[in-house]
C-alpha positions in Angstrom: 79.1 17.4 -115.3 78.7 15.6 -112.0 80.2 12.3 -113.3 83.4 14.1 -114.4 84.2 15.0 -110.8 83.1 11.8 -109.2 85.4 9.5 -111.2 88.7 11.2 -110.4 87.7 11.4 -106.7 86.9 7.7 -106.5 90.2 6.8 -108.2 92.2 9.0 -105.8 90.5 7.4 -102.8 91.2 3.9 -104.1 94.9 4.8 -104.7 95.3 6.2 -101.2 93.7 3.1 -99.6 96.0 0.9 -101.6 99.1 2.9 -100.6 98.3 3.0 -96.9 97.5 -0.7 -96.8 101.0 -1.5 -97.9 102.7 0.6 -95.2 103.5 -1.0 -91.8 103.5 1.0 -88.6 107.2 0.3 -88.2 108.0 2.2 -91.3 107.1 5.4 -89.4 109.0 4.6 -86.2 111.4 7.4 -85.1 114.9 6.0 -84.2 115.6 6.1 -80.5 118.1 8.9 -79.7 121.1 8.1 -77.5 120.8 10.0 -74.2 123.8 12.3 -73.7 125.1 12.2 -70.2 127.8 15.0 -70.6 128.8 17.4 -73.4 131.3 20.2 -73.8 132.0 22.0 -77.1 134.0 25.0 -75.6 131.7 27.5 -77.3 131.3 29.4 -74.1 135.0 30.0 -73.5 137.1 33.2 -74.2 139.7 32.7 -76.9 143.0 34.2 -78.0 145.2 33.6 -81.0 148.8 32.7 -81.7 151.0 33.3 -78.6 148.2 35.4 -77.1 146.7 32.7 -74.9 143.6 32.8 -72.8 143.4 29.9 -70.4 140.3 27.6 -70.7 138.1 28.4 -67.7 135.0 26.3 -67.2 133.0 26.0 -64.1 134.1 22.9 -62.1 137.0 22.1 -64.4 140.7 22.0 -63.5 143.3 23.4 -66.0 146.9 23.2 -64.7 150.5 22.6 -65.7 152.4 20.7 -63.0 155.8 21.6 -64.4 155.4 25.1 -66.0 153.3 28.2 -66.2 151.3 27.6 -69.4 148.0 25.8 -69.5 145.3 24.7 -72.1 144.2 27.8 -74.0 141.0 28.7 -75.8 141.4 29.1 -79.5 139.0 29.4 -82.5 139.0 28.8 -86.2 136.3 29.2 -88.8 133.8 30.1 -86.1 134.5 27.0 -84.0 136.1 27.2 -80.5 138.3 24.5 -78.9 141.0 23.9 -76.3 144.6 23.9 -77.5 148.1 23.3 -76.2 151.6 23.3 -77.8 155.0 23.1 -76.1 156.3 25.2 -79.0 155.3 28.4 -77.2 157.0 27.3 -73.9 160.4 28.4 -72.8 163.4 26.6 -74.3 164.4 24.8 -71.0 160.9 23.8 -69.9 158.9 20.6 -70.0 155.1 20.6 -69.9 152.7 18.3 -68.1 149.4 19.9 -68.6 146.1 18.6 -67.3 142.6 19.6 -68.5 140.1 17.8 -66.2 136.3 17.9 -66.5 133.9 18.7 -63.8 132.3 15.8 -62.0 130.1 13.6 -64.3 127.4 11.5 -62.8 127.1 8.0 -64.3 124.6 6.7 -61.8 121.5 7.2 -64.0 122.8 5.9 -67.3 124.0 2.6 -68.9 126.4 1.5 -71.5 128.3 4.8 -71.5 130.9 5.7 -74.0 133.2 8.7 -74.3 134.0 10.5 -77.5 135.8 13.7 -78.5 137.5 15.2 -81.6 141.3 15.6 -82.0 143.4 17.7 -84.4 147.2 17.6 -84.5 149.3 20.4 -86.1 153.0 20.5 -86.7 153.2 16.9 -85.5 156.6 15.7 -84.2 155.5 13.2 -81.6 152.5 12.0 -79.6 151.5 14.3 -76.8 148.1 13.3 -75.4 146.9 10.8 -72.9 143.3 10.4 -71.6 142.4 9.2 -68.1 139.3 8.6 -66.0 139.0 8.7 -62.2 136.4 7.9 -59.6 138.3 9.5 -56.7 139.9 12.7 -57.9 138.9 15.5 -55.5 139.2 18.4 -57.9 142.3 20.0 -56.4 145.7 20.4 -58.0 147.5 18.4 -55.3 144.8 15.7 -55.7 146.1 14.9 -59.3 149.0 13.0 -57.8 147.0 11.1 -55.2 144.0 10.2 -57.4 143.6 6.8 -59.1 143.7 7.4 -62.8 142.8 4.7 -65.4 144.3 5.3 -68.8 141.8 5.1 -71.7 142.6 4.2 -75.3 141.2 6.8 -77.7 141.8 7.0 -81.4 144.3 9.8 -81.9 146.2 11.2 -84.9 149.7 9.7 -84.9 151.7 11.2 -87.8 152.4 14.3 -89.7 150.3 12.9 -92.5 147.3 13.5 -90.3 148.1 17.2 -89.6 145.0 19.4 -89.6 142.7 16.4 -90.0 139.8 16.2 -87.5 139.8 12.7 -85.9 136.9 11.2 -84.1 138.5 9.9 -80.9 135.9 7.4 -79.9 133.7 5.7 -78.9 135.6 4.7 -75.8 133.8 2.3 -73.5 133.5 3.7 -69.9 130.6 1.6 -68.8 132.7 -0.2 -66.2 132.4 3.1 -64.2 128.6 3.0 -64.3 127.0 4.0 -61.1 129.7 6.4 -59.9 130.8 10.0 -60.3 133.8 10.4 -62.6 136.1 13.0 -64.1 137.9 12.7 -67.5 141.5 14.1 -67.7 143.2 15.2 -70.9 147.0 15.3 -70.3 149.4 16.9 -72.7 153.1 16.0 -72.2 155.7 17.8 -74.3 158.9 19.7 -74.2 160.4 22.7 -76.0 163.8 21.5 -75.1 163.6 17.8 -76.1 160.3 17.6 -78.1 157.6 16.8 -78.9 156.0 20.2 -79.4 153.0 19.0 -81.4 150.0 21.3 -81.3 147.0 19.5 -80.1 143.4 20.7 -80.4 140.5 19.2 -78.4 136.8 19.6 -78.9 133.3 18.0 -78.9 133.7 16.0 -75.7 130.7 13.8 -75.0 129.7 10.9 -72.8 126.5 9.2 -74.0 124.6 5.9 -73.8 125.6 3.5 -76.5 
């Protein structure tokens, strides 16, 4: 009876030794995670629906329209919250120049930074979004005109064929601003009178090390 148990045990031990001897330590290395410097997914905001708009209000952020009363609004769909603007809901005679500007982001302790966010267009009838970065914006509404803004080049939906498709708008290299405090601005420019009135949805903003 004793021999019947010893033989399987010896075989299993030999098989385990053979297997482990063929595996390198590198095969078990955990991939290095990219440090995230800044992240905003809008899940903490209050939302409205349709023409019932609740302005996006986040600590340290600026949300303003330099030419009209309406600003970026909090919306939700399928359990996901995001920021949205459309000139469709503005008055017939108005133009919109709407800025959503992040709080100060410290890039002094990171390297090789890139920006990413997600974009969705609805009812597309023209491009409406520009994205900027600034090192000297002071966080005030008058300061928008006096700050130095560098325009970035994100990937954005550009046609009605891309309506309702979630586009990954990045990565965008911002590493040249390393070592400074920056703010990112999302600027919607549209017009109910002269178009475009494209609905633009913004979400999942991140700056991380590449």
